[in-house]
C-alpha positions in Angstrom: -127.3 -17.4 -305.3 -123.5 -18.9 -306.1 -122.1 -17.8 -303.3 -124.1 -19.4 -300.8 -123.9 -23.1 -302.6 -119.9 -22.5 -302.5 -120.3 -22.4 -298.7 -122.5 -25.4 -298.9 -119.7 -27.2 -300.5 -116.9 -27.2 -298.1 -119.6 -29.1 -295.3 -118.5 -32.4 -295.1 -120.9 -35.5 -294.7 -124.5 -33.6 -295.7 -126.5 -34.6 -298.8 -125.4 -33.1 -302.3 -126.4 -30.0 -302.2 -127.7 -30.1 -306.5 -130.4 -32.0 -305.1 -133.7 -30.8 -305.9 -132.5 -27.6 -306.7 -134.6 -27.7 -310.5 -137.7 -27.1 -309.9 -138.4 -27.7 -313.9 -135.7 -30.1 -315.9 -133.7 -28.3 -318.3 -132.5 -29.3 -321.4 -129.5 -28.0 -322.0 -126.7 -27.5 -325.1 -123.3 -27.0 -323.5 -120.3 -26.7 -326.2 -116.9 -27.9 -324.5 -113.2 -28.1 -325.4 -112.2 -31.5 -326.2 -109.4 -31.1 -322.9 -112.9 -31.6 -320.9 -114.3 -34.1 -322.3 -113.8 -37.2 -320.3 -114.3 -35.0 -317.7 -117.5 -33.7 -318.3 -118.6 -37.6 -319.8 -118.1 -38.5 -316.3 -119.7 -35.2 -314.4 -122.4 -35.0 -316.8 -124.5 -38.4 -315.4 -123.9 -37.4 -312.3 -124.9 -33.5 -312.9 -128.3 -35.1 -314.4 -129.4 -37.6 -312.0 -128.5 -35.4 -308.9 -130.6 -32.2 -310.4 -133.5 -33.8 -313.1 -131.8 -31.3 -315.6 -130.1 -33.4 -318.7 -126.8 -32.0 -320.9 -126.5 -32.2 -324.5 -122.9 -32.1 -325.2 -120.9 -31.3 -328.7 -117.2 -31.3 -328.4 -114.2 -30.0 -330.2 -111.3 -27.5 -330.6 -112.0 -24.6 -328.7 -111.7 -22.4 -332.0 -114.2 -24.6 -333.7 -117.1 -24.0 -331.7 -116.3 -20.4 -331.2 -117.0 -20.4 -334.9 -120.4 -22.1 -335.2 -121.2 -19.8 -331.7 -120.6 -17.0 -334.2 -122.4 -18.5 -337.0 -125.8 -18.6 -334.6 -125.3 -21.8 -333.0 -128.0 -22.3 -330.1 -126.3 -23.1 -326.7 -127.0 -22.8 -323.3 -123.1 -23.3 -321.6 -119.4 -22.5 -323.5 -116.5 -24.0 -322.1 -113.6 -22.3 -324.1 -110.4 -21.3 -323.7 -110.1 -17.7 -321.9 -109.4 -15.2 -325.3 -112.5 -16.5 -326.8 -115.1 -16.5 -323.7 -113.7 -12.8 -323.8 -114.7 -12.1 -327.6 -118.4 -13.9 -326.8 -119.0 -11.2 -324.1 -117.4 -8.3 -326.2 -120.4 -9.6 -328.5 -123.1 -9.9 -326.4 -123.3 -13.7 -326.9 -122.0 -15.1 -323.5 -123.1 -12.9 -319.8 -120.1 -12.0 -318.6 -121.7 -11.8 -314.8 -121.1 -15.8 -315.3 -117.9 -16.3 -316.8 -115.8 -18.5 -314.7 -112.3 -20.5 -314.8 -114.0 -24.0 -314.3 -109.9 -26.3 -315.7 -106.3 -26.2 -316.5 -104.0 -28.0 -317.7 -100.6 -28.5 -319.2 -99.2 -29.6 -322.3 -97.7 -32.7 -323.0 -96.1 -35.1 -325.1 -98.0 -38.4 -327.6 -96.4 -41.5 -328.6 -98.2 -44.3 -329.7 -98.4 -47.2 -326.9 -95.4 -49.7 -327.3 -92.6 -47.5 -329.1 -89.7 -46.5 -327.3 -90.3 -43.0 -325.1 -87.3 -40.4 -325.1 -87.1 -38.5 -322.4 -88.8 -35.3 -322.6 -88.1 -33.5 -318.7 -85.7 -30.9 -319.7 -85.8 -28.3 -322.4 -82.6 -29.9 -323.7 -84.4 -33.5 -323.7 -87.1 -32.1 -325.2 -85.2 -29.8 -327.8 -83.4 -33.5 -328.9 -86.6 -35.4 -328.8 -88.1 -32.6 -331.8 -85.4 -32.9 -333.8 -84.6 -36.4 -333.6 -88.7 -37.3 -334.4 -89.4 -38.1 -337.3 -92.5 -36.4 -337.6 -94.3 -34.0 -335.2 -98.3 -33.2 -335.0 -100.6 -31.2 -333.6 -104.6 -29.8 -334.0 -104.7 -26.9 -336.5 -107.0 -25.3 -334.7 -106.5 -26.3 -331.2 -105.4 -23.6 -328.6 -102.2 -25.7 -327.9 -101.0 -24.9 -331.9 -99.9 -21.1 -331.1 -98.2 -22.4 -327.5 -96.4 -25.3 -329.6 -95.1 -23.3 -332.9 -93.6 -20.3 -329.8 -91.6 -22.9 -328.1 -90.2 -23.8 -331.7 -89.0 -20.6 -332.0 -87.4 -20.2 -328.5 -85.8 -23.6 -328.3 -84.3 -21.5 -331.8 -85.3 -24.6 -334.4 -88.7 -24.0 -335.9 -86.5 -23.8 -339.4 -84.8 -27.2 -338.5 -88.2 -29.1 -337.9 -90.4 -27.1 -340.3 -90.4 -30.3 -342.8 -91.6 -32.3 -340.3 -95.0 -30.2 -339.0 -98.4 -32.0 -339.7 -100.8 -29.6 -338.8 -104.0 -32.7 -337.6 -107.4 -32.3 -338.0 -108.0 -34.4 -334.9 -106.4 -34.2 -331.5 -102.6 -34.5 -331.6 -103.3 -38.7 -329.6 -105.6 -39.2 -331.8 -103.2 -38.0 -335.3 -100.6 -40.4 -332.6 -103.2 -43.6 -332.8 -103.9 -43.5 -336.7 -100.4 -42.9 -337.8 -100.5 -39.9 -339.2 -97.5 -38.6 -336.5 -95.0 -40.1 -335.0 -94.9 -37.9 -332.2 -98.2 -35.3 -331.4 -98.4 -32.2 -329.0 -101.6 -31.1 -327.5 -103.3 -30.8 -323.8 -102.3 -34.0 -321.4 -106.1 -34.6 -320.7 -107.0 -35.3 -324.2 -103.6 -38.0 -324.3 -104.6 -39.5 -321.3 -107.9 -40.1 -322.5 -107.3 -41.4 -325.9 -107.3 -45.5 -326.4 -103.7 -46.9 -328.3 -101.7 -43.4 -327.0 -99.3 -42.8 -324.4 -98.4 -39.6 -322.3 -94.9 -39.6 -322.8 -94.6 -36.8 -320.2 -95.6 -33.1 -319.9 -93.4 -30.2 -321.3 -90.8 -29.1 -319.4 -91.6 -26.4 -316.4 -89.5 -23.7 -318.3 -91.6 -24.3 -321.7 -95.0 -25.7 -320.2 -97.6 -23.2 -321.2 -101.3 -23.9 -319.4 -104.9 -24.2 -321.3 -106.9 -22.0 -319.3 -110.2 -22.9 -320.0 -113.8 -20.6 -318.9 -117.2 -21.4 -318.8 -119.4 -19.0 -319.8 -123.8 -18.7 -319.9 -125.0 -17.7 -323.5 -127.0 -14.4 -323.0 -130.1 -16.3 -325.2 -130.3 -19.0 -322.6 -133.4 -19.8 -321.1 -132.0 -22.3 -319.0 -129.9 -19.8 -317.3 -130.2 -21.0 -313.5 -129.4 -24.5 -314.8 -126.3 -23.6 -316.6 -125.0 -21.7 -313.7 -125.8 -25.0 -311.7 -123.7 -26.7 -313.4 -120.3 -24.5 -313.2 -120.9 -24.5 -309.6 -120.7 -28.2 -309.7 -118.0 -28.2 -312.4 -116.0 -25.9 -309.9 -117.5 -27.9 -306.7 -114.7 -30.7 -305.1 -116.4 -33.3 -306.6 -115.5 -31.6 -309.9 -112.1 -30.6 -308.9 -111.3 -34.4 -308.1 -112.7 -35.8 -311.5 -110.8 -33.0 -313.2 -107.5 -34.3 -311.6 -108.1 -37.8 -312.5 -108.0 -36.2 -316.3 -104.8 -34.6 -316.0 -105.9 -31.0 -315.4 -106.5 -28.6 -312.5 -109.2 -27.3 -310.8 -109.9 -23.7 -311.7 
């Protein structure tokens, strides 16, 4: 069915291919990475209006949500990083046939609004920014932590900035806004969504690491069709447009 709907998405000037596709309203539980929070907050109501289905979202770091699923949390659809979705498929909690890339986004540098912004456009400028920063933070359980730490090692400054690093319980941008750290490192989509924080710039292309998010339907879901329909909606032109406006790219 999905391939037929995909063809429908490409036909311009026709009514929404989603309207009326749900014979009975579904009550879906969706667990999703905070990297796509603002995207889903905008697209969710559109999907509900067009299909008659209802969605309850739970957002958080991908690793935290994965741990909740491991402990038995009920869900219909999960949108997490690729390795975590793969683990859930292996564990028999997500149907691998439904697995699909829905978004990808790069990492960026966050600082509080109104503060002087350093150059981060080149590896050398990025390195200088880190060495000059008073404090640097990123989410302790976020997927970007390992990438940031690998970049510090690549730049040869891991030891030099070790004392400045703070592992945050919140997103990097929230840490900046609260004054926990001067510089926050995390998904650009999260930074753009934060009130009081500013995206100084993306990581230089030579150092960039992309957060790739997969969606997958729970094996135990009683709303499989509705969940698959939501995946299609996220991958549709409308979904792609919203993703781009939030600092991410379609799958």
